[in-house]
C-alpha positions, -999 to 999 in steps of 0.1 A, spaced: 876 -146 -150 849 -169 -154 855 -202 -133 845 -234 -148 812 -252 -133 835 -279 -124 859 -258 -105 826 -238 -89 812 -270 -77 844 -284 -64 847 -251 -44 811 -253 -31 818 -286 -18 849 -277 -1 833 -248 17 802 -269 29 828 -296 42 844 -268 59 812 -255 74 803 -290 87 836 -295 104 836 -261 122 798 -268 132 811 -304 146 837 -286 166 816 -258 181 792 -286 192 818 -306 208 833 -275 223 800 -265 236 790 -301 254 825 -300 268 818 -265 285 781 -274 292 790 -305 314 821 -294 328 820 -291 365 
């Protein structure tokens, strides 16, 4: 079943947003660990 371009673009955008959120979360976690006593 072929998806429409609109759906495809929306899905790709959603995937990018999730990836950005995960990367930001990992950065925060890393800096918290790095600067922990």
